[in-house]
Structure formats: C-alpha cells, structure tokens
C-alpha positions as CSV (number, residue, x, y, z in Angstrom):
1,X,-29.1,-0.5,46.4
2,X,-29.7,2.4,44.0
3,X,-33.3,3.6,43.4
4,X,-33.5,2.3,39.8
5,X,-32.1,-1.1,40.8
6,X,-34.6,-1.3,43.7
7,X,-37.4,-0.4,41.3
8,X,-36.2,-3.0,38.8
9,X,-36.1,-5.6,41.6
10,X,-39.6,-4.6,42.8
11,X,-41.1,-4.6,39.3
12,X,-39.6,-8.0,38.5
13,X,-40.9,-9.3,41.8
14,X,-44.3,-8.0,41.1
15,X,-44.2,-9.4,37.6
16,X,-43.5,-12.9,38.9
17,X,-45.4,-12.8,42.2
18,X,-48.6,-14.0,40.5
19,X,-46.9,-17.0,38.8
20,X,-47.5,-19.3,41.7
21,X,-50.8,-20.7,42.8
22,X,-53.1,-23.1,41.2
23,X,-53.1,-21.8,37.6
24,X,-56.7,-22.8,37.3
25,X,-57.7,-19.6,35.5
26,X,-55.7,-17.9,32.8
27,X,-56.3,-14.1,32.8
28,X,-56.0,-12.6,29.3
29,X,-54.1,-9.4,28.7
30,X,-56.4,-6.4,28.4
31,X,-57.7,-5.4,25.0
32,X,-57.8,-1.7,25.9
33,X,-55.3,0.3,23.8
34,X,-54.0,3.2,25.9
35,X,-54.7,6.5,24.0
36,X,-51.9,9.0,23.3
37,X,-53.9,11.5,25.3
38,X,-57.0,11.7,27.4
39,X,-58.8,14.3,29.5
40,X,-59.9,13.9,33.1
41,X,-61.0,16.6,35.6
42,X,-60.0,19.4,33.3
43,X,-56.5,18.0,32.7
44,X,-55.0,16.6,29.6
45,X,-52.9,13.5,30.2
46,X,-50.2,12.5,27.7
47,X,-48.9,8.9,27.3
48,X,-45.1,8.5,28.0
49,X,-43.3,5.7,26.2
50,X,-40.6,5.2,28.8
51,X,-40.1,6.1,32.4
52,X,-37.3,8.4,33.4
53,X,-35.1,8.1,36.5
54,X,-37.5,10.4,38.5
55,X,-40.5,8.2,37.6
56,X,-38.6,5.1,38.8
57,X,-37.7,6.9,42.0
58,X,-41.3,7.9,42.6
59,X,-42.5,4.3,42.2
60,X,-39.8,3.0,44.4
61,X,-40.8,5.5,47.1
62,X,-44.5,4.5,46.6
63,X,-43.7,0.8,47.2
64,X,-41.5,1.6,50.1
65,X,-44.2,3.7,51.8
66,X,-47.0,1.2,50.8
67,X,-45.2,-2.1,51.4
68,X,-48.5,-3.9,51.6
69,X,-48.8,-3.5,47.8
70,X,-45.5,-5.2,47.1
71,X,-46.2,-8.5,45.5
72,X,-49.8,-7.6,44.7
73,X,-51.1,-9.0,41.4
74,X,-52.8,-5.6,40.9
75,X,-49.4,-4.1,40.2
76,X,-47.8,-6.8,38.0
77,X,-45.4,-5.8,35.2
78,X,-44.5,-2.3,34.0
79,X,-47.2,0.4,34.2
80,X,-48.6,2.5,31.5
81,X,-47.6,6.0,32.4
82,X,-49.2,9.4,31.7
83,X,-48.2,13.0,32.6
84,X,-50.1,16.2,33.0
85,X,-47.8,19.2,33.5
86,X,-44.3,18.7,34.7
87,X,-44.8,16.7,37.9
88,X,-48.3,15.3,37.9
89,X,-48.0,11.6,37.0
90,X,-50.3,8.5,36.8
91,X,-49.1,4.9,36.6
92,X,-51.7,2.5,35.4
93,X,-51.7,-1.3,35.5
94,X,-54.4,-3.0,33.4
95,X,-55.4,-6.6,33.7
96,X,-58.2,-8.9,32.5
97,X,-59.9,-8.9,29.2
98,X,-62.0,-6.4,27.2
99,X,-65.1,-7.8,28.8
100,X,-63.8,-7.4,32.4
101,X,-60.8,-5.1,32.4
102,X,-59.7,-4.1,35.9
103,X,-57.2,-1.4,36.6
104,X,-55.1,0.1,39.4
105,X,-53.6,3.6,39.3
106,X,-50.9,5.3,41.4
107,X,-51.3,9.0,41.0
108,X,-48.4,11.3,42.1
109,X,-49.5,14.9,42.6
110,X,-47.8,17.6,44.6
111,X,-45.5,15.0,46.2
112,X,-48.4,12.8,47.5
113,X,-49.6,9.5,46.2
114,X,-53.2,8.6,45.6
115,X,-54.3,5.1,44.8
116,X,-57.4,4.3,42.7
117,X,-58.8,1.3,41.1
118,X,-61.8,0.3,39.0
119,X,-63.1,-1.7,36.1
120,X,-63.6,-0.8,32.5
121,X,-61.6,1.7,30.5
122,X,-59.9,4.2,32.9
123,X,-59.1,6.5,30.0
124,X,-62.7,7.1,28.8
125,X,-64.0,8.8,31.9
C-alpha cells in the first residue's frame, strides 16, 4: 500500500475509532481558531492549508513507529499543520470546547518526532 493510501486509511481509522463506546458525553469541537502565524521559542510558525505528499509520508512514518497511538482519540481527524523553515513541521489535533480545549502535537524536527500535549490554546504560548 502506498504511503498516502496508508495515511488515508490511518486517518479515517482514527477519525472513526472514537465512534464506539457509550456515547454518554458529547465532546464539542474546539472554539479555538488556528492563527495564520504564531511564534514559539524564537520560531515563526505558518499555517498550511493542505498537506503535501511529504507531510503525509511523515505522519504515516510516525504512526508506524508509534503504533500505540493508532486509534487514539487524541489523534482523530485531520490535523492542523504548521511549518517553520523548510522541514520543521507541527501537526496539531484540537478537541473539546473553548472552556476545556485539549490538544496533541506531533513535531517533526531534523528527522525526529516529538510528541506534546496540553490544554488551552497551544498557539498563544
């Protein structure tokens, strides 16, 4: 299976993985509007509207390496993606409401993945 097809399958699987269960609590979509740019640790991050093949390949590689994150509700649906420079990328997944937004981030830098998570607005730090 090609990398983009595998990523598509993984993203759809992640999107629908949380559909089972009791359904006792509906989680609203986050109210945070991702900015066009933000600064963090001296870098300016720019919002990208669509992933390219290399971005899909990077996420596919991440989920292959970190298979324990496959199916996690923390990574449901397509991510919001930012770039700084040519190869430094961040993929954000936002969930919850404006009162209690949680986020997960996969950061690709120098060929290595870093995972971070938190609550609140990840773009205002």
